[in-house]
N, C-alpha and C positions, 0 to 999 in steps of 0.2 A: 401343549407346546412349552418349551423351556424359555425362561427369561434369565437375564443376567449375562455375564461375560461368557462367551463361548469361543472355543478354538476355531480359528479360521481355516478355510479350505479343507475342511474335514467333514465327512458325513457321520462320524461317530461322536457320541456325547462325551465330552471330557468334563466330569463333574467338578474338577478342581480348576478348570480354566476360568479365568476371570479375575485373578488377583493382579492388581496393577504392579508396576515395578516397585519392589521393596515392600509389597503388601504382605502382612503376616499370614501364614497358613495356620490351620488349626493345630498342627503339631509343633508349632514354634518356629518352623522354617519360613523362608520367604521365597517369592517367585520373581524372577527377572524376565521381562519380555522385551524384545528389541527387534527393530527392523534392520536387516542386513541385506540390502538390495543386491549386492554382488554375489551373494550365496544363492546361485540360481541353478545348480545341478547337484546330483548326488555326490559327486567327487568333492565339490566345494563344501557341501554340508558335512561330509566326513572329516575334512580337515578342521573345520570349526569345532566339531564335536570332540575330536581327539585333543585339540588344544585346550578346550574349556575343561575337559574331564581331568586334566592334570592338576587342577586346583584342589587343595584340601577343602573339605566342606561342601563340595558339589555333590548333590544327591542324585540328580538326573538331568539329562540334557536331551532336548527334543529339537530337531531342526526340520524346517519345512521349506525346502527350496522352491516349491511352487509359488509360495507367497513371500519368500525372503524373510521368514520369521524365525526367531530363536527364542526358545523357552527354557529357562534354567531354574530348577529348584535347588536351593542351597541353604546352608546353616549360616545365619548372619553373624554368629560368634566366631566362625572359622574363616569366613571370607567376606568380600564386599562386592557391590555391583561394579565399582571402579575396577576391581581386579578381574572381574569377568570381561568387562570391556577391553581391558588390556590383553587378555588371552585371545579375544577375537581379533584384535589388531595384530597380534603376533602371528596368527594364522594367515594374515594378509587380507583381511576383510574389515571394512569400516562399519561401525554401528551408526546408523543414521539417527539424527535427532528427530523426535516426534512432537507433534502438537496435539493438544487435547482441547476439544470444544464440546459444549453441551448445546443441543438443538431442541427447541420446543416443538413437539409433534402432538398437539392436543387430541387429534383424532385416533391416535394409537392408545386405546384405552382398555385393552385386554391382552391376554397372553398370546392369542392367535395373531393379533395385529403385530405384536412384538416379534413373533416368529417370522413373519414375512419381512419385516424390516431387517432382522438379523440375517436372513437368507440373502437379501439383496446386498447388504454391506459385506458379507463374507466373499462376495464375488468381485468386489472393487479392489483393484491392485493398489497397494499402499496403505490400506487399512490394517493396523496392527491389532487393534482391540476395540471392542464396543460393549456398551452396557445399556440395555433398554430398560426403561422404568415406566411401565404402562400406568401405574397408579398415579404418577405425577405427570405423565405425558411428556417425558424427556428421554433423549438419547445422548449418551456421552460417547464420543468417538475419539480414539487416538490414531493418528495417521501420520505417514511420512510425507511432509510437504514437498519433497522432491519427486514423489510419484503420484500424489493425489492433492487436489486443492479442496478448499472449503466448498466451492461450487460443485465439485464432483460428488462430495458427500451429500449435499443437499439434493442434487439431481437424482442420486441413487435412492435416497429415501422417498422422494416424490414419485419416482418411477415404480416404487413398490405400492403406490396408491395412497400415500399419506403426506399431507401438506406440512411443510416446515414453515413456521411463522416467526416473525421477529417480535419480541415483546410478548405481553400477556393479552389474551383475548377475553373479553367479558363473557361470563357464563350465558347471558341473554343472547349473545350473537348467534348461538346455534339455531335459534328460531328465525333468524334473518338470513340464514345460509341458503345457498342454491339447493342443497339437498332438501331443506325444509320446504322450499317453494315447490320443488318437483313432487315431494311427497303429498303436499296439499292438492296439487293438480291431479295426481293419481287417485287420491281419495275421492275427489269430485267425480272423476270418470267412473270409479267403481260404484259410487252411489247412483249415478245416472244409469249405469248398466243394470243395476238391481231394479231401478224404477221402470225401465223399459221392459225388463223381463217379467215383472210381476204386477205392475200397475198400468203401464201404457202398452199393453200387449197388442192392441190394434195398430199402434204406431211402430211396433218392433218389426220393421220391414226387412226383407232380404236384400242385402246390398250386392252380393255376388255369390257364385257357387263354382265349385270345381275341385278336382282332386278328392272327390268323395266328401266334401265339406261344404256346408252352407254358412255363409257369413252374414249374420244379422247385426242389427244395430247394437244389441246388448253384447254380442260376441266381440264386435270391434271395440266397444268401450272397455270391456274387460282387458283385452289385449293392450289397448292404449294405456290403461292404468298400470298393467304389469310392466310395460316398457318404460313409462315415465317414472313411476315410483321406484322401479327396480333398476334404474340405470346405474346408480352407484353400486348396487349389489352385484350386478353383472360385471362391471368394471373391476371391482375388487376380487370377484371370483376368477376373472382372467389372470389377475396378478397371483392369485393363489395357485392356479394351474402352473404358471411360469416358475413359481418358487416351490412347487410340489408340496403345498401346505394343505393338510386336511383340516380346514378350519370352517368357521361358520359361514364365511363369504362363499367358499366353494360349495358347501352343502346347500345354502339357500339358492345360489345360482343354478345348481343342478335341479333343485326343486321347481323353480320358476320355469326354466326352459323345458324340463320334462313335463310339467303340467300342461303347458301350451302344446307341446308335441303330441300328447295323447288326447288333445281336445278337451282339456279341463281349464278353460280360461278363467272361470270364476275363482277356482282354487289358486291359480297363478297370481291373479290380481290381489286376492285377499292376502296371500303370503307376502307379496312385494310391498303392499301398503302397510300392513301391520308390522312387518319386520323393520321397515324404514322408520315407522313411528317409534318402534322399540329402540332402534339405534339412536335416534334423536334424543329420546328420554334418557337413555343410558349416558349419552354424551353430556346432557344437561346435568344429570345427577353427579357425574364424575367431575364436571367443572365446579359444581358447588363444593364437592369434597376437596378439590384442589385450591379453592379460594382461600382457605385458611393459610396455605403456604404463600399465596400472593399477598395476603395481608401482612404476613411476616416480612416479606420483601419491601413492602411499602413503608415500613417503619423508618427507613433511612431516606432522608431528602435527596432529591436529584441534584440540587445546587447548593452552593455555600457562599456566604459573603466573607471575603477575605480582605483584611487590612494589610496592604502591601508595605506601608511605611511604619516606622515605630510610632506607637500611640503617644498622643500628647497628654496634657493634664485633663482631669475629669471636669466636666461641666456640672451645672446644677442638677441636671437630670441623671447624673451618674454615668453618662456615656463619655467615652474618651474623645477629646477634641484633637483634631489633627490626624493626618494620615488619610490616604485615599482608599475608599472601599470599592471592591470589584466583585460582582457576582459571577461565579464560574461554575462549570460542572464539578460535582463533588469528586469525580475521578481525577481531576487536575490539582486537587489540594495536595501540596507537598509537605513532608515532615518538616516542622518548624514554622509553617505558616500560622499567622494569627487569624483565627476565624471568629467573626462577630455573630453572636447569637442573642436575639432579642426575645422579650417575653412572648410565650406561646409558640415559639419556634422549636424545632428539633435540633439537637446537636448533630452535625453532619459527619463528624469523624471522632475517633477516640483522641483524647487530649488532656492537657493539664490547664486548669483555670489560671490565667495570669492577671486578670483584672475583673473586678465585679464580684458580687455576691448574689445568690439566689437559691430558692428551693427548686430542686430538680426531681422530676418524676422519672425514676429509673425502672419502673415496672415493665417496660418492654424488654429489658435485659434481665433483671433479677426477679421479676414477678412480685416484688415487694411494693405494696400500694402506697405506703407512707413516703411522701417526698423527702429527699435528703438535702440538707443545707450544705452548700458548697461555697468555698472561699478560695482566694489565691493559694495555689499549691495542691488543691484537691483534684483527683481524677474525675473525668466524666466520660461517658460512653456514647458512641453514635446511636441515635434512635431515642435517646433520653429527651424529655420535654422540659424546657425552662419555664417554670411556672410564673416567676416574677423576676424583675430585675434585669440587668444587662450583664452579659459575660463576654470576655475575650478569652478564647481557648487556643492554646498552642498545640497544634496537631502533633501527636506522637506516633501516628501510624497512618498509612495510606488507607483510603476508603475500602479498598479490597482486602485489607488486612485488619480491619476493625473487629472488635469482639462480635458485633452483630453480624458482620459478613461471615465470620467463621461459624457462627451458629447456623446461619442460613445454609451455608455450604454443607455442613454436617447433617442438617435435617434433610437436605436433598439427597445426600449420599446414604441416608439411613435405609432407604428402600433396597440397597444393594445386599445387605446381610439378611438373608431369609431366615425366618423362624422355622422350627420343626414342623409346625402345622402347615406353613407354606410349602415346604418340601413334600409333605404328605399329599397335599392337594395336587401339586404338579405331577407327582408319581401316579396318583389315582387317575387324573385326567388323561394321561398318556395311554392308559388302558381303556378308560371308559368310552372315549369317542370312537375309536376303531371298532369296539365291540358293538356299540349301538348302531353304527353305520352298517356293519355286517348284518345285524338283525333287521335293519330297514330294507336292505337288498333282499334278504331271505323272505321278509314279509311281502314284498312286492311280487316276487317271482315264484316262490314255492307253491302257494295255494292255487294260482291259475294253472301252473304247469302240471301239478300232480293230480288235482281233483277237479280241474276245470272251473274254479271259482271265478266270479266276475273280476276281470282285470282292473276295471276302473275303481272298484271298491278297495281292492288290496293295494292299488297304486296310491290312493289317498292315505291309507293307513301307513304305507311305507314313507310317504312324504311327511306325514306327521312325525314319524320316528326320526327322520333327518333333522327336523327342527329340534327335537328333544336331544339329539346327539351332541349338540354344542353345549359345552359346560361353562359358558361365559359367566353366569352369575356365580357358579361354584368356584371358578378360578379367581374372580376378582374379590370374592368374599373376604379373603385374608389381607391382601395388600392394601385395599382401600381402608380397612380397619386400622392397619399399622400406620398408614400415612395420617389418618385422622387423629389417632392417638398421639403420635410423635409431634405433630404440628400444634396440637392443643397443649401439650406439655411445654413446648418451646415458648408459646405465648405466656405461659405462667412461670417462666424462669427455670424450667427444668429441661436440660438437653439430654435426650436419649439417643444413643448412637446407632440404633438399628432395631429391626423387628425382633431379632433374636434376644436382644437385651430387654425389650419391652415384655416379651413373653416370659423370659426368665425371672424378671423382677416380680411378676405377678404370681410366681410359684414359690418364691423363697419362704422358708419357715423359720429362718434364723437371721437376725440382723445384729451385726457387731458394730459398735460405735467406738470410735476413738474418743478419748476424754478431752484433751486440750484442743480447743478450736472447734470442737463439734458439740459435745455436751456443754462445755464451758465456752466462754467468749475468747479465751486465750489471752485476756488482758487482766492484769491485777487491779483490784479495787478494794477500798476500805469497807469492811463488813461490820465491825464493832468498835465502839469507843467507850472506855470505862474511865470515869474520873475518880481519882483516889485522894485521900487525905484533904478533902475540902475543895479540890480542883474541879471545875466544871468541865463538861465535854469540850466546850469552845476553848477553854484554857489549854486543855491537853492538845487539841488540834493545832492551835496557834503556836504552841511551843514546839510540837513535832515538825510542823511545816517549816518553821524558821530554821530548825536544825537540819532538815533534810533538803532544803531548797538548793543548796550548792552540791548535793550529791547526784551522781548520774545513775545510781542503782535503780532498777525497776520498782522496788518497794518504795523508795524515796519519791519517785515520780508519782506513784499512786496516791501517797499521802498528801503531797503538795496539791495535786489536782482536786482531791476530795475537799481539802481545806479551802481552796480557792472557790469551789462551787458552793461551799457552805457559807462563804463570806466572812470568815473569821479575820480579826485584825492581825497586822504584821508586827513583828518585834525586831528590835535592832540586834544584829548578829555581828560578833567580832571573834577573832581568834579561832576560826573554824579548823577542825581537824577530822580527817576520815580515819577511822580505826579499822584496818583491813580485816574483813571477815567477821567483825563484831558489831559495828555501828558507826556513829558519828559523835563528835563533841564540839561544843562552841559556847561562847559567853553570850547569854541573852540578858540584855539590860544590865550587864556587868556581873551576872551570876553564872557560874559554870553549870551547864546542863549536858545531859547525855540522852541519846535515843539509840536503841539497838536490841540485840538478843538478850534473853534472860541471863545468859552466861556472862555478858558484859557487866551486868550489875552484881553478879556473884563475885566477879573479879574486883569490884569496888568495895567488897566487904559485906554485902547484903546476904543474910542467911534466909534465903527465900523459902526454904522448907519449913521454917518456923515463924515466918513473918506474917503478922496480921495488920492490915492497914484499913483505915476507914474509907468508905465510899459513900457517895451521895445516894446510892441505891438505884441509879438510872443508867440506861444504856442508850447511846445515840442510835445504834444500828444493831440489828440482829435480835435473837430471841433469848439471850442469856439473862437469867434472873439471879440477883444476888441472894446469898444465903443469910438468913437472919441469925444473929448471935446476941449475946448479952454483954458486949463490951462497949459500954458508953451509949451515946444517943443514936448513932448510925448503925446500919448493918455492916457486917464485916465479912471479908472474903479471905480465905487462905489461898494465896497466889498459886502455890504449887499444886495443892490438892483440889482446887476448884476452878479458878478462872483460867489459868494457863492451860492445864490439861484439858479442860472442856473445850476451849477454843481450838487447841491442837487436834483434839479428837474429831473436830468438824473439818479437818483438813486445812486449817488456817495457819498463817505465819504470825507469831506474836512479836510485837515491838513494845518494849517498855520505855517510858519517858519519865525523867526525873533528874534530881541533882545527886551529888555524891552522898547526900545525907537523907534524902527523902524521895520516895516514889510518888509521881504525880498522876500517872495514868497508864492504861494499857490500850494499845491499838491492834486490831486484828486485820490482816490483809490476806486476800485469797483470790485465786482465779475464779471469777464470778460465773455462776451457773446461768445458762441461758434461761430467760423467763419461760420460754415455751418448751423447755426440755421435758419436764414431767408430763405435760399434756401430750406431747408428741409420742412419748413412750406408751402412755395409756391408750392413745389412738392406735398405735401399732398392735397392741394386744387386742383391741376391739376388732381389728381387721384380720385377726387370725394368726398373727405372727406368734409362734409358740415360744420363742426364746429371744430375748433382747439382752445382749451381752456388752459389757464395757471392757475394752482392751486398752491398757495404758502402760506407759513406762514409768508413771509416777509411783510413789510408795503406796503400800497396802492401806495404811490408815487414811490417807487423803482420798484414795480411790473409793473406799467403802463409805466414807462420810458423804461423798457426792452421790454415790450410787443409791444410798438410802433416801436421798432427797428426790431423785428423779424416778425411782422405782424400777430399775433394771433387774433382770432375773439372776444375773451372774456377773462377777467381777474377776478379772485377771489383771493383776498389777505387777509392777517391776519387770515388764516385758521388754526385751530387746526386739529390734525389727524382725529378726529371723524367728523369734519366739512367737510373735504375732502371726507370722505365716503358719507356723506349726499349729497354733490354735485354730486358725481358719480352716486348715485342712482336717483337723479333728472334727470340727462342727460339720464340715461338708461330708465327711465319712458317715457321721451319725445320720445326717439327712438322707444320704444316698441309701443307706441300709434300710431306712424306714420306707422308702419308695421303690425298693428293688424290684418288686413284682410287676409294677405297671409304669415304670419311669418313662417309657418311650411311647406310650399310647397317646395318640393325638387328642383324644377327648379328655384325658386326665388333666386336672388343673391343680394338682397337689404334688408335683414332681419333687418339690423341695429345692434346697439350695441355700447358699449363704450370701447375704449382701454385706459388704464392708463399707462403712462410711468414715471417711477421713478427709484430710486436707488436700489430697491429690498429689502431694510431693513427698512429705515425710513418711507417709504411710503407703508409698508406692508398692513395695513388695506384697503387703497384705491385700491391697486393692487388686493387684494382679492375680493373686491366688484365689480370691473369692469368685463365686459364681457371677456376681455383679459387683463391680467396684464403683462406688458413688463418691464423687469429690464435692466437698462443701466449699461455698464461697469462691466459685471458679471464675467469676466475671473479671476480665482483665488478666487472667493467669493462663498463658498459652499452654503450659505443660499440662495443667489440670484438664483443660478443655480437650486437648488432643489425645491424652492417654486414658482418661477415665471412660468406663462404659456409660456412666450417667454423670452429668455435672449439674449440681444445684448452683445456679449462677449467683444467688445471693447467700447471705449467712442465716437465712430463715430456716430453722430446723423443722417448721411445720410443713415445709415442702416435701419432707421425707414420707410422712403418712399419705400426702396427696399422691406422690409417686407410686406408692404401693396400691392405693385405692384405684388410681387410673389404670395401672397395669393389670390388676385383678379384673376390673371391668372390661378392659380391652380383651383379655383372654375369654371372658364370658361372651362378649360380642362376637369374637371370632368363632368360638364354639357354636354359638347359635346360628351364625351365617353359614358355616360349613354344613352342618347337619340339616338345617332347614332347606337349603338350596339343593343339597344332594338328595334329601328325602323326596322333595317335590319332583325332581328329575326322574328318580327311580319309579315313583308312582305313575308319572306320565308315560314312561317307557314301558311299564307293564300294561297300562290301559290302552295304548295306541293299537297294538295288534288285535285287540279284542273289539275295537271299534267304539270304545268308551271315551276316547279322547279325540277331538278334532284338531285341525290345523290351527284354528282360532284359539283353542285352549292352550295348545303348545306354545304359541307365540305370546299370547297375552299373559298367561300364568307362568309358564316355564322360562321364558326368556325375558320379556319386558317386565313382568310383575316381580320376579325374583331379583332381577338386577336392581330395580328401584328399591326393593325391600332391603337387600343387603347393604346397599349404599346408605339408605336412610338410617338403618340400624347403626352403621359405623359412625355416622355423623353425630350420634348421641354422645360420643366420647368428648366432643367439643364442649359439652355442658357439665362435665365433672367439675364440681366446685372445689377449688383448692383450700377454701376456708373450712370445709366440713371435715 
């Protein structure tokens, strides 16, 4: 059975149906779907189609007057959805507004279940589009409120045999359900029947006879077991008949009814009880797999404490005095409201701290376990936990628009984009089930009719094949793994946008890293301090900080911050002057001082190429060692031939400090490399990534200096954005050539590809060109979250190897699930006609056992350690 969006009111499969309005297609185009209620005849449809086709950029137009649905594929660079709507209006027809709702349908846990729901929804007038997600037990429906109501949609789904519930149901509730109770009663009746047939034979009296059949106690108990335990099976089987679905419910219903009809009550009872137990266990295991998503949803509190009036002065306990507090549902918090968050509580909405200080655990969002200290002016995210202190947070977004809400929505939507293996499984299942059903019918009828073989024997073998014909475990093997992997990643601060991205990330063999903001922090910092001519490092820092304090240049800011952290003393500054492009000048304690580029001091008359100055021989920061000479008591350094060139060769910016007559010191400033960068690159190599490349627009010297520190395999510097795209395409071509022979084989785990890691905005073209685009530090950044294939919510580069490891393990789990479940089914299918496999084997091993096995295997993905 197919899952995902499907064209409505059509018996043919439209493999591209299912793109929401404005949703991108694989070829870069978009699809517009709309409800046009008045377009209810072929003549109306023709007018709409002719009008829309006049638009430039329209690739195809499909009208469906029976359902009043319009589908347009178009080039978003040539036209817009608004223009299409205008053309529909011009033809004399109005495009109806549609509503989108997501319904929880937990009992819809396989593709055959989804198929019945889809068939039912396709017959409801007013439904424009639907998306069934059996792995998460949800159905998203877009409908025209003028022709259908929410109640109509709920009734339609429930009429297909699946309950729609409000909120989340606990996984343990499956064992308290009516079906569990009936299954238990059926099991008791089955055991009593066996007892009367084999142990209490003397009490196994005849209750009635007629129509060529004798009804004994055991016979009655078997039939009772089949009726009670099989009630849900028979009901769902009837729904399958109504929707013309060749699924497990139809097959099991046919088996139970057929077994009773040919006087095999024990087989009917056994099938009904065991299959019901199998369904309950499958539902339980699926609920456990879905619980990870429920835990993600539970991160955001349901209520918020809001201070409606302006806060007063702080009391001794740090809390603001004055203002009325009110506890309200979090959905009612408006932008600008002051939200009170006390120690141990979760922040209910995204916002900015206006009062208070505290350490905040942001791991639910970023995955980073070390709490972050926040103060007035700092951002906080919904779901974060205030470790200590009291905060007043001004809401900057509604609860539904918080970073956490976006993550939850995107994780839920991730099931929509199927991986290549999922598509393979769906295609295979569409052939497998009819083939095995045909074999079951042949097994039941051919031997008795052709050679007079015992009908009962071959009926039981055919019945066994009917059980084997359902590919439930095989079909759920991939989506349950995808959901488990994606939700596990989300809990660790990694947002993966779909199963196809998860699969692709596990197959890449090249990782391209942007330099600034990815390998480096993107923030300047002091790396080296050298004292010259008797000046100590503290003297140099104090002098430089005093000179730079009034400058707004990023280098000046870095020096001032470093000096402040070092606790050096302040000096009196007068007569400050900024020398554009060169540095700064000011009087310090009445003496004229300079700080700036080497060129500034050359303009003051210093002959730096031949200058030797005394140093105290020590460095405050970095690994630079002074060269020993024979000039006096100290070591000496040639500024041009040693200190400055060596610092610049490391990609650092050099600032000289001194007077017009004497150099006092050298300070080096650079974009600091992330502490975890080298370890992350090493881990990527350990995981089998063949090539780790740095792409940067920075100069070659700086790029190579940083590359040598982190261990990347290749550096490409001085790149413009379009040149980064060219590099990505070159890497992709190399990867594709290496995997050309087996790139589309579903069992192959080394198809290759390129992952580009950047900031999600500046590197957008390269991210789009890569097989997988990964955005760094996406928390709070709408653009990065919405456009990247994968978003690392925090600035922790160690999440990149975790992403690769998780994706590789997910692919391994999917591979194991697919081939183990398929292998078991094929073995059972081969053994059933030979009498080597019984109904019990088929249900316990082929259905119940494999469903539990693939689900349990998928749940291992939740245990992938992000720190390894």
